C-alpha positions in Angstrom: 81.9 -2.6 108.1 78.3 -1.2 106.1 77.3 0.8 109.2 81.2 2.2 109.4 80.7 2.8 105.6 77.4 4.6 106.4 78.3 6.7 109.0 81.4 7.8 107.1 78.9 8.9 104.3 76.7 10.7 106.4 79.6 12.6 108.4 80.7 13.4 104.4 77.5 15.0 103.3 77.2 16.8 106.6 80.7 18.5 105.8 80.2 19.0 102.6 76.8 20.7 103.3 78.9 22.7 105.6 81.2 23.6 103.2 78.7 24.9 101.0 76.3 26.7 103.3 80.0 28.5 103.8 81.0 29.1 100.6 77.6 30.4 100.3 77.8 32.8 102.8 81.1 33.8 101.9 80.0 34.6 98.3 76.7 36.5 99.3 79.2 38.4 101.7 81.5 39.3 98.6 78.3 39.7 96.8 76.7 42.6 99.0 80.5 43.8 99.5 80.9 44.2 96.0 77.3 46.2 95.9 78.2 48.4 98.5 81.6 49.3 97.0 79.7 49.8 93.5 77.4 52.2 95.5 80.1 54.2 97.1 81.8 54.5 93.7 78.9 56.1 92.4 78.6 58.2 95.3 81.9 59.7 94.7 81.7 59.5 91.4 78.8 61.7 91.0 80.6 64.0 93.7 83.4 64.5 91.4 81.3 65.0 88.4 79.8 67.8 90.3 83.6 68.8 91.3 84.5 69.2 87.3 81.5 70.7 86.4 81.7 74.0 88.6 81.6 77.5 87.5 83.5 79.4 89.8 86.0 79.7 92.9 82.8 80.1 95.2 80.5 76.9 93.6 83.7 74.9 94.0 83.7 76.2 97.7 80.0 75.1 98.2 80.4 71.9 96.9 82.9 71.0 99.5 81.6 73.0 102.5 78.3 72.2 102.1 77.2 69.7 99.7 79.3 67.2 100.8 78.1 66.9 103.9 74.5 65.7 102.7 76.1 64.3 99.5 78.6 61.7 101.6 76.0 61.8 105.1 78.8 63.7 107.4 78.6 65.6 110.3 81.2 68.2 109.4 83.3 69.1 106.4 86.6 71.4 107.0 88.8 72.8 104.2 92.6 74.3 105.3 94.3 76.0 102.3 97.9 77.4 102.4 97.8 80.8 101.8 101.2 82.6 102.0 100.3 85.9 100.4 96.8 86.4 101.0 96.1 85.6 97.3 93.1 83.6 98.2 91.6 86.0 100.8 91.6 88.3 98.1 89.5 85.8 95.8 86.9 84.6 98.7 83.3 86.1 98.2 82.5 88.0 101.0 80.0 85.4 102.8 83.6 82.8 103.0 85.6 85.4 104.7 84.6 84.7 108.2 83.6 80.9 107.6 84.3 78.5 110.6 84.7 75.7 108.1 87.5 77.4 106.2 91.1 78.0 107.6 93.5 79.7 105.4 97.4 79.7 106.8 100.2 82.0 105.7 102.9 79.0 106.5 102.6 75.5 105.6 103.6 74.1 109.2 99.8 73.2 110.3 99.3 71.5 106.9 103.3 69.5 107.4 102.0 68.9 110.8 99.1 66.6 109.8 101.0 64.3 106.7 104.7 65.0 107.4 106.9 64.8 104.1 104.9 62.0 101.9 101.5 63.6 102.0 98.6 60.9 102.1 95.0 60.2 102.9 95.0 59.8 106.7 91.7 58.0 108.5 91.7 58.9 111.9 89.8 58.3 115.0 89.2 59.0 118.7 89.0 55.5 119.7 92.6 54.8 119.8 92.4 57.6 123.0 94.1 60.3 120.8 92.2 63.7 120.2 91.0 64.4 116.2 94.0 67.0 114.9 91.3 68.9 113.0 87.9 69.8 114.0 88.7 71.4 117.4 85.7 71.8 119.4 83.4 69.9 117.4 83.1 66.7 119.4 83.4 64.7 116.3 84.9 61.2 116.7 86.5 60.0 113.1 87.9 61.7 110.3 89.5 61.4 106.9 92.4 63.7 106.0 92.6 64.2 102.5 95.8 66.3 101.2 95.6 68.7 98.6 98.7 68.7 96.4 99.7 70.1 92.8 103.2 69.8 91.7 104.5 68.0 94.8 103.3 71.0 96.8 101.2 70.4 99.3 98.1 73.7 99.0 95.4 72.1 101.4 93.9 69.7 103.3 90.0 68.8 103.3 88.8 67.0 106.2 85.4 64.5 106.3 84.3 64.5 110.0 81.7 62.2 111.7 80.3 61.6 115.4 81.0 57.8 114.7 84.0 56.3 115.7 83.5 53.6 113.4 83.2 56.1 110.1 86.8 56.5 109.4 89.2 53.7 110.7 92.3 52.6 109.7 90.6 48.9 108.5 88.6 51.0 105.5 90.0 51.7 102.5 91.1 55.3 100.8 91.0 54.2 97.0 87.9 56.2 96.7 89.2 59.1 98.9 92.4 59.2 97.2 90.8 59.5 93.7 89.0 62.5 95.3 92.0 64.4 96.5 93.2 64.4 93.2 89.8 65.8 91.4 89.4 68.8 94.3 93.8 69.5 94.0 92.7 69.8 90.0 89.8 72.0 90.4 91.4 73.9 92.8 94.2 75.0 90.9 91.7 75.8 88.0 89.0 77.3 89.9 92.1 79.8 91.6 93.7 80.9 87.8 90.1 81.3 86.7 89.2 83.7 89.1 92.7 85.5 88.6 92.1 86.0 85.1 88.8 87.2 85.7 90.1 89.5 88.6 93.0 90.8 85.7 90.4 91.6 83.0 88.5 94.0 85.8 92.0 95.9 87.0 93.0 98.7 84.8 96.7 98.1 83.9 98.5 101.4 84.6 96.9 102.7 88.0 96.4 98.4 89.2 92.8 99.8 90.6 89.3 98.5 88.9 88.8 99.4 85.8 85.3 100.8 84.3 83.7 97.4 83.5 84.2 96.4 87.3 83.2 100.1 88.4 79.4 99.3 86.8 79.6 95.7 88.5 80.6 96.8 91.9 78.0 99.8 91.8 75.1 97.5 90.7 76.3 95.2 93.8 76.4 97.4 96.2 73.4 99.4 95.3 71.8 96.0 95.9 73.0 95.9 99.4 72.5 99.2 99.8 69.2 98.6 99.1 68.3 95.5 100.9 70.1 96.6 103.8 68.7 100.1 104.0 72.6 101.6 104.3 73.3 105.3 103.1 76.2 104.5 99.6 78.2 107.1 98.4 79.6 108.1 95.1 82.6 110.4 94.5 83.6 111.3 90.9 87.4 112.5 90.8 88.9 114.3 87.7 93.1 115.3 87.8 92.5 119.2 87.1 95.1 120.5 84.0 96.1 116.6 83.5 96.6 117.5 79.6 99.3 120.1 80.8 101.2 117.7 82.6 101.2 115.1 79.5 102.4 118.2 77.4 104.8 119.8 79.9 106.4 116.9 80.9 105.6 114.2 78.4 103.1 110.6 78.8 105.5 108.8 81.0 105.3 111.3 84.0 101.4 111.8 82.9 101.1 108.0 83.7 103.6 108.4 86.7 100.9 110.7 88.1 98.1 108.6 87.2 99.1 105.7 89.3 100.6 107.4 92.6 97.2 109.3 93.0 95.5 106.1 92.5 97.2 104.5 94.8 97.4 107.2 97.4 93.8 107.1 97.3 93.2 103.5 97.5 95.4 103.8 100.7 93.1 105.7 102.2 90.1 103.9 102.2 88.9 100.8 103.5 88.7 97.7 102.1 85.4 97.4 101.4 85.3 100.5 99.2 85.8 100.7 95.7 88.8 102.5 93.4 88.2 102.5 90.1 89.6 104.1 86.7 86.7 105.5 85.1 88.6 106.8 81.8 91.2 109.1 81.0 92.6 111.2 84.4 89.0 110.2 86.2 88.3 107.8 89.1 85.1 106.9 90.6 84.9 106.0 94.4 82.3 104.1 95.8 81.9 103.9 99.4 79.3 101.4 100.8 77.3 102.3 104.6 78.8 105.9 104.3 76.0 109.0 104.6 76.7 112.4 103.0 78.6 114.0 105.6 81.4 112.1 106.1 81.5 111.2 102.5 81.9 114.8 102.5 84.9 114.9 105.0 86.5 112.1 102.9 86.2 113.7 100.1 88.0 116.8 101.4 90.5 114.6 103.2 91.6 113.2 99.8 91.3 116.4 98.0 93.7 118.2 100.5 96.1 115.3 100.8 96.8 114.9 97.0 97.1 118.6 96.7 100.1 118.5 99.1 101.3 115.6 97.1 104.8 116.2 95.2 105.7 113.7 92.4 109.0 113.0 91.4 110.1 113.4 88.1 112.8 110.9 87.1 113.4 112.7 83.5 114.1 115.8 84.8 117.2 117.6 83.8 118.9 121.2 85.3 116.5 123.1 83.8 113.2 121.2 84.7 110.9 121.0 87.6 111.8 117.9 89.7 108.5 117.4 91.4 104.9 117.9 89.8 101.4 118.6 92.1 98.0 118.1 91.1 94.7 119.0 92.5 91.5 117.6 91.7 87.9 118.3 91.2 85.5 116.1 93.0 81.4 115.4 92.9 79.6 113.5 95.5 76.7 112.1 95.5 74.9 109.9 98.1 72.5 107.6 98.1 69.7 106.5 101.5 67.2 104.1 100.9 63.4 104.7 101.4 61.1 102.4 102.5 59.4 102.8 99.3 62.3 101.3 97.8 61.7 98.3 94.9 64.4 96.2 93.6 63.1 97.3 90.0 64.7 100.9 90.5 68.5 99.4 91.1 69.1 100.3 87.8 68.0 103.7 88.0 69.4 104.8 91.0 72.9 103.4 89.8 72.4 105.6 86.7 71.7 108.7 88.8 74.3 108.6 91.0 76.7 108.5 88.0 74.8 111.7 86.6 74.8 113.3 89.6 78.5 112.8 90.9 79.7 113.2 87.4 77.6 116.9 87.4 79.3 117.3 90.6 83.0 117.4 89.1 81.3 120.1 86.1 80.2 122.3 88.7 83.8 122.2 90.8 85.6 122.7 87.4 83.6 125.6 87.0 83.6 126.8 90.4 87.6 127.0 89.8 88.9 123.6 90.4 90.4 122.2 93.3 87.1 122.1 94.9 84.1 119.5 95.8 80.6 119.8 94.9 77.7 117.9 96.3 74.8 117.0 94.1 71.6 116.0 96.0 70.1 112.9 94.2 66.9 114.2 94.7 67.6 117.0 92.5 69.6 115.6 89.3 69.8 117.6 86.1 
């Protein structure tokens, strides 16, 4: 009897010991999981704070497409954005125009294929035998698909990719990623709105071309770029002849219409990389990157000739008034070709000299009878 009781007591002690060991192991696993979740939480929180502290559209793109790779130890990051009116394309910095990780779509069909009618974070892997729906030709094995939704509208999709097929699997929690999706969506909306406001402040409200402030920023930028690359840079100043007579004869509304149509006509004749700016009053400035003297003179002549043939309808004309108004241009042209001894410190001087020479060309054209072009050499400014 005592022997059986002792055997039962030993078994009970062993069972209790095993239970304590299992409990200890479970508690340790829970603790390690809690520590791991705390580390993941802090990693996401740090990144979200960086997003909320960004200072512009280009910095936001840098954070998502470049910094996120190292921060989250990923193999690639991809961003799809819905851009039905090419608004984002116009806002994109030049170095993002052809970035392979950034895709702009004019329709929402590709985004809707990823998420259906109820967008939610998706974790996908090649472990189920299916290829990833994103990261084409990247040979990645798992990905987190993060929908960007604002006011109930799917506006984009951010993708985190990994070569390991276990990194993003269905058994993983998406709580932190869900929160990140909300932060990214808000940041994108704010960045785009701020960029739009900034762009509006850089455009002339009447003619819809860049204003004088934008002109100076664009010229400084193009002088710097030309100096780095050794490419020619041309500046054209354009002045409408006898514009005061148009206002006095037909009224200021007709004068405004002439300015708008001339500005838009010139804008359509130039490349997207060129800058058309209203410098002031009836004077415009055209910045032509990678354009030498001969080509600049050819462009100036084409603009002068075609504007002189342009007939602008007078909406307010009565039977005794002229129903169409024409205008001619006096133009000044200057070109800068960076030399081997070019120094960055001379950029401001180069910009000022380009303006002075082009402006002098306009005065020479006026003195020569108007409706003509004069070239002033940058090396010989007055």
